[in-house]
Backbone as JSON, one array per atom type, in Angstrom:
{
  "sequence": "MRTTSVPPLAACLLLSTSLAACAGKPMHTGGPLPARRACDATPARWAIGKVATAAVLERIRSDSDAQVVRVIQPGQMVTMDYSAARVDVRVDAGNVVLGVSCG",
  "N": [[-7.45, 56.96, -25.08], [-8.06, 53.6, -25.03], [-9.31, 51.07, -22.95], [-9.34, 47.59, -22.45], [-11.25, 45.06, -20.98], [-11.15, 41.93, -19.31], [-13.64, 39.51, -19.5], [-15.4, 38.46, -16.52], [-15.87, 35.62, -16.21], [-14.05, 34.47, -18.01], [-11.68, 35.34, -16.84], [-11.75, 33.94, -14.43], [-11.59, 31.28, -15.37], [-9.05, 31.34, -16.57], [-7.42, 31.87, -14.34], [-7.98, 29.59, -12.71], [-7.01, 27.54, -14.32], [-4.27, 28.14, -14.42], [-3.61, 27.84, -11.74], [-4.17, 25.14, -11.34], [-2.12, 23.92, -12.7], [-0.06, 24.11, -10.94], [-0.58, 22.31, -8.97], [0.36, 19.65, -9.02], [1.86, 16.33, -8.59], [4.26, 15.92, -5.92], [7.61, 16.71, -6.66], [10.58, 14.75, -7.14], [13.33, 15.5, -5.2], [16.0, 15.02, -5.6], [18.91, 12.94, -5.0], [19.08, 9.44, -3.98], [16.34, 7.37, -4.9], [13.8, 6.24, -2.64], [14.04, 2.89, -1.55], [11.86, 0.32, -2.47], [10.52, -2.19, -0.62], [9.93, -5.56, -1.24], [7.7, -8.19, -0.5], [8.78, -11.32, 0.8], [7.96, -14.45, 1.32], [9.25, -16.8, 2.07], [11.23, -16.78, 4.28], [9.45, -16.66, 6.4], [8.05, -18.95, 6.68], [8.41, -20.65, 8.78], [6.41, -20.31, 10.56], [4.24, -21.88, 9.99], [1.91, -24.07, 11.31], [2.05, -22.98, 13.81], [0.31, -21.1, 16.41], [-1.48, -18.23, 15.51], [-0.65, -15.71, 17.01], [-0.45, -12.26, 18.13], [2.25, -11.63, 18.4], [3.48, -13.62, 16.83], [2.41, -13.0, 14.31], [3.52, -10.45, 13.92], [6.23, -11.12, 13.8], [6.21, -12.7, 11.49], [5.53, -10.71, 9.62], [7.8, -9.06, 9.83], [9.92, -10.87, 9.21], [9.29, -11.48, 6.58], [9.66, -9.14, 5.27], [7.46, -7.57, 4.77], [5.01, -4.93, 4.7], [2.46, -4.99, 5.56], [0.19, -7.22, 7.18], [-2.09, -9.69, 6.33], [-4.55, -11.54, 7.69], [-6.16, -14.49, 6.9], [-9.1, -15.98, 7.41], [-10.87, -19.19, 7.65], [-13.03, -19.66, 4.9], [-13.29, -16.94, 4.52], [-13.85, -14.13, 2.48], [-11.68, -12.52, 0.25], [-10.01, -9.75, -1.33], [-8.72, -9.87, -4.66], [-6.61, -8.4, -5.44], [-3.15, -7.69, -5.96], [-0.51, -7.06, -3.76], [2.71, -6.12, -3.33], [3.73, -5.45, -0.93], [2.46, -6.82, 1.04], [1.86, -9.54, 3.28], [0.19, -12.57, 3.29], [-1.54, -14.52, 5.62], [-2.8, -17.56, 6.06], [-5.14, -19.09, 8.13], [-6.52, -21.71, 10.26], [-9.67, -22.77, 11.76], [-8.94, -22.86, 14.42], [-7.11, -20.87, 14.65], [-4.56, -21.55, 13.81], [-1.66, -21.35, 11.87], [-1.81, -22.03, 8.49], [-0.65, -21.45, 6.07], [1.68, -19.24, 4.46], [2.01, -16.52, 2.4], [2.87, -14.13, -0.17], [1.27, -11.17, -1.23]],
  "CA": [[-6.91, 55.67, -24.77], [-9.13, 52.63, -24.8], [-8.93, 49.92, -22.14], [-10.19, 46.42, -22.6], [-11.28, 44.25, -19.76], [-11.41, 40.5, -19.5], [-14.89, 39.14, -18.83], [-15.14, 37.75, -15.24], [-15.82, 34.18, -16.39], [-12.77, 34.16, -18.66], [-10.62, 35.57, -15.85], [-11.8, 32.81, -13.49], [-11.07, 30.1, -16.05], [-7.61, 31.51, -16.73], [-6.8, 31.73, -13.02], [-8.08, 28.21, -12.23], [-6.11, 26.73, -15.14], [-2.89, 28.36, -14.0], [-3.43, 27.26, -10.4], [-4.2, 23.68, -11.47], [-0.8, 23.5, -13.16], [0.84, 24.1, -9.77], [-1.05, 21.35, -7.98], [0.71, 18.29, -9.41], [2.53, 15.5, -7.6], [5.54, 16.48, -5.51], [8.73, 16.26, -7.47], [11.72, 14.18, -6.43], [14.27, 16.6, -5.03], [17.39, 14.6, -5.78], [19.35, 11.84, -4.16], [18.55, 8.15, -4.4], [14.93, 7.11, -4.63], [13.66, 5.27, -1.55], [13.88, 1.52, -2.02], [10.6, -0.33, -2.13], [10.75, -3.57, -0.25], [8.91, -6.51, -1.68], [7.5, -9.31, 0.4], [9.36, -12.64, 0.5], [7.34, -15.3, 2.35], [10.07, -17.96, 2.43], [11.78, -16.75, 5.65], [8.4, -16.67, 7.42], [7.31, -20.23, 6.64], [8.6, -21.31, 10.07], [5.2, -20.1, 11.35], [3.21, -22.88, 9.66], [1.68, -24.96, 12.45], [2.03, -22.19, 15.05], [-0.89, -20.3, 16.63], [-1.25, -16.88, 14.98], [-0.77, -14.66, 18.02], [0.03, -10.96, 17.67], [3.72, -11.69, 18.31], [3.81, -14.46, 15.67], [2.08, -12.23, 13.11], [4.53, -9.39, 13.77], [7.48, -11.73, 13.35], [5.98, -13.06, 10.09], [5.64, -9.46, 8.86], [9.2, -8.64, 9.85], [10.75, -11.84, 8.49], [8.96, -11.48, 5.15], [9.87, -7.78, 4.77], [6.18, -6.99, 4.35], [4.55, -3.78, 5.47], [1.1, -5.28, 6.03], [-0.17, -8.63, 7.35], [-3.52, -9.96, 6.17], [-4.9, -12.87, 8.2], [-7.3, -14.99, 6.15], [-9.83, -17.0, 8.17], [-11.56, -20.15, 6.79], [-14.23, -19.16, 4.25], [-13.29, -15.49, 4.41], [-13.65, -13.6, 1.14], [-10.63, -11.5, 0.19], [-9.81, -9.16, -2.64], [-7.71, -10.57, -5.45], [-5.55, -7.48, -5.84], [-1.82, -8.09, -5.5], [0.3, -6.02, -3.14], [4.05, -6.63, -3.02], [4.06, -5.05, 0.43], [1.57, -7.52, 1.97], [2.0, -10.97, 3.49], [-1.08, -13.22, 3.65], [-1.39, -15.64, 6.55], [-4.02, -18.37, 6.11], [-5.26, -19.81, 9.4], [-7.69, -22.58, 10.37], [-10.64, -22.33, 12.76], [-8.26, -22.74, 15.72], [-6.12, -19.8, 14.48], [-3.25, -22.13, 13.52], [-1.2, -20.92, 10.55], [-1.79, -23.09, 7.47], [0.19, -21.04, 4.96], [2.18, -17.86, 4.41], [2.34, -16.15, 1.03], [2.87, -12.7, -0.42], [0.26, -10.73, -2.17]],
  "C": [[-8.05, 54.74, -24.38], [-8.6, 51.46, -23.98], [-9.91, 48.79, -22.41], [-10.15, 45.64, -21.31], [-11.62, 42.82, -20.13], [-12.72, 40.19, -18.8], [-14.6, 38.32, -17.57], [-15.05, 36.24, -15.4], [-14.5, 33.75, -17.02], [-11.62, 34.33, -17.68], [-10.58, 34.42, -14.84], [-11.23, 31.54, -14.11], [-9.56, 30.17, -16.21], [-6.89, 31.31, -15.4], [-6.84, 30.28, -12.54], [-7.17, 27.28, -13.03], [-4.67, 26.9, -14.69], [-2.63, 27.79, -12.61], [-3.4, 25.73, -10.46], [-2.84, 23.15, -11.92], [0.18, 23.4, -12.0], [0.51, 22.98, -8.79], [-0.74, 19.91, -8.35], [1.33, 17.5, -8.27], [3.83, 16.15, -7.17], [6.67, 15.88, -6.34], [9.82, 15.67, -6.58], [12.8, 15.24, -6.38], [15.73, 16.21, -5.16], [17.76, 13.5, -4.81], [18.72, 10.54, -4.62], [17.07, 8.04, -4.05], [14.82, 6.1, -3.49], [13.39, 3.88, -2.12], [12.54, 0.97, -1.57], [10.9, -1.78, -1.81], [9.6, -4.43, -0.73], [8.87, -7.67, -0.7], [8.21, -10.57, -0.12], [8.9, -13.57, 1.62], [8.23, -16.43, 2.83], [10.63, -17.9, 3.85], [10.72, -16.83, 6.76], [7.64, -17.99, 7.47], [7.5, -21.05, 7.92], [7.3, -21.27, 10.89], [4.1, -21.12, 11.06], [3.12, -23.89, 10.8], [1.65, -24.25, 13.78], [0.69, -21.46, 15.18], [-0.57, -18.86, 16.23], [-1.54, -15.82, 16.04], [-0.26, -13.35, 17.42], [1.54, -10.97, 17.48], [4.16, -12.51, 17.09], [3.54, -13.69, 14.38], [3.09, -11.1, 12.86], [5.85, -9.97, 13.28], [7.37, -12.19, 11.89], [6.15, -11.83, 9.21], [7.09, -9.02, 8.74], [10.08, -9.57, 9.01], [10.51, -11.83, 6.99], [9.21, -10.12, 4.49], [8.59, -7.15, 4.24], [5.86, -5.78, 5.22], [3.21, -4.05, 6.12], [0.92, -6.79, 6.14], [-1.68, -8.74, 7.16], [-3.76, -11.39, 6.63], [-6.19, -13.3, 7.5], [-7.9, -16.17, 6.91], [-10.5, -17.98, 7.19], [-12.85, -19.55, 6.22], [-14.3, -17.66, 4.07], [-13.05, -15.07, 2.96], [-12.59, -12.51, 1.22], [-10.55, -10.94, -1.22], [-8.7, -9.9, -3.36], [-6.6, -9.64, -5.92], [-4.22, -7.93, -5.24], [-1.11, -6.88, -4.91], [1.64, -6.63, -2.75], [4.47, -6.3, -1.6], [3.25, -5.83, 1.48], [1.93, -9.01, 2.05], [0.64, -11.5, 3.95], [-0.78, -14.42, 4.54], [-2.73, -16.36, 6.61], [-4.02, -19.16, 7.41], [-6.49, -20.7, 9.36], [-8.62, -22.04, 11.45], [-10.04, -22.17, 14.15], [-7.17, -21.68, 15.71], [-4.69, -20.32, 14.31], [-2.89, -21.77, 12.08], [-1.11, -22.15, 9.62], [-0.84, -22.74, 6.33], [0.56, -19.59, 5.05], [2.57, -17.59, 2.96], [2.29, -14.64, 0.87], [1.75, -12.35, -1.37], [-0.78, -9.89, -1.59]]
}
């Protein structure tokens, strides 16, 4: 009776390939998918002209249904990527809100 063996390198490649197949994204297990809220800046426009305190920024975030607040100072460079979960608050040098928008 003759036995054949798999070379060690081939065995490692076979094992790593089979393990990689198990390491994908988690699957949805059923039920409704979680709703993604998108920012809506309109309800937060009341803040224009107000000083951007921590309480005002939190209320802007809450009123706009955003998950993140980005305060943009005068002359500050910002990324141009769009995020439906972010509300942008433009302020002047005195930290007064000039504008509220999503993105």
